[in-house]
N, C-alpha and C positions, 0 to 999 in steps of 0.2 A: 642552274643554279645555283650558286655559293653556298654551301653548309654553316650553320650560325655553330661556332665553338668555343663563342666565350661563356664564361658559367652564367654571366647575367648582361642580360640586352642593354646596350648604350643606348642614350638620347634622352630623352625626357622619361627622367625617373618616375613624376606625381601624375596623379590624373589628371585630367583636366578640373578645375575646382576646387582642388586640396591642394592645399599648400606647406610645402617641408617644415614652415615654421607658422603655424596658426597663432600665435601669439604677437608675430610681427616685432618688428624695432621698436623699441619703447618710446614713447615720446619725450623728444629733449635729448635724444640719443646725437652725439654730432659723429660726424664722418673723423676717420684716422686723422687724413690729412690738415684739416680744419684743428684737431687738438692740436696736434705738431706743431704749427702755425702760430697759435694761440700761445704754446708754450715760448715758441720763440722770444716771440716779441711781450713776453711779461716782463716789466719793468722796466722797458724800451721803448714805450710808445712817448713819452715827452721828448726823449730824446729825439727820436726819430722827426715827430712833429715838430719841435726845432729847427732839426737838419731841410726839413721841407720848407719851410717857411724862408730860412738863410738861402737857399737855394733859387727861390721863386725870387725874393729881393736881389736876387744876383744876376738874374735874367732868366734863368731855367722855364723856357714856356710849359714844359710838363709838370715841374713843381708847382707854378702857378696856376695849370689846369686842375692839379689836385687842390689847391688852398681855397681858386672860386667854386669849383663843386662842391665842396665843405661847407663853404660861405655860405652859395645860393643855390642850393638845390631847387630842379626844377618844379616847376608849378604841377600841383595836383589836382585833377578834376575835385571840385565841390561834393557835398554830398548831400548838400539842401538839396530839395526840387528847387526848379527854374521854372519861373511862371512864363511862357511865350503864348501871344497871339497868331493864330494861324489863319489867314485870310480864307473869305468865303468862296473861294472859286474853286472851278475843275480844273483851273489851269497849273499844272503842277510847277512850272519854272517859274510863277508868280510868287509859289508858296516857298520855293527853294530860294529867291532872291530876297522875300521877307526874313528869312532865317540870316541872311548873309550881311543884310544892312542891321537886323536887331544885332548880330556880333559887333560890326562896325560901330554901331553908336553907344557898344558898352552895355547894354540890355541882357546879354546873352555871353555868355563864357565860349574864347572861340572853338574850346573841345567840344562843345555841346552841339552848338551850331552845326560844326563839321559831322555830327553824329547823326544828326537831325535833315541834314542834305544829304548824306550818304543815304537814310533809309526813305527821303521822296525820291532819288536814284532808283532805287528797290522799287518803289510802288512803280515808278513812271515805266519798268520795264515789266512789271508783270502786268500795268495796264496795256502797254505796246504787245506782249503776248496773247491775250485776251483777244486783242481786237484785230490781231491776226489770225486765230485762231476763228473769230467769226467770218470773216474776209473769204478765211479757207472753204468753211461750208458750206458760206455761202455760194461760190464758185461750183464748188463741186455739187452743191443740188442744181445748179443752172446747167452743170455739164451734164448732168442727171436727165433732165428734161428733156432732152432732146434727142 
């Protein structure tokens, strides 16, 4: 056994659940790298923007991508609730197809339709597991009777 000769044991100096900085990082505090980057760009934003636009006009594809990304940001999901009719059926594939058709017809945003189809897929997996569990129980009961 090696003898501990250090004055203080190294490793985890704080007990679990007790922070060395209970107040934590103050709200709005920025990382040092972010502060340095902002200091470098201070006063240069207009010049840099103009240069990126010139490069894009000259055919630089990366500069063009930067410009397009800023002009046309990706669409975000709608915050408003969406009304969708779910067919009255036990057939899960019919329900999933209804969501896909609603998205194709423009009655349902594509991201919402994808989430609903994913939920239907999860439901199908749950139903399948329950059915297998029931079949296994029936088989075990049949074997146990013989």
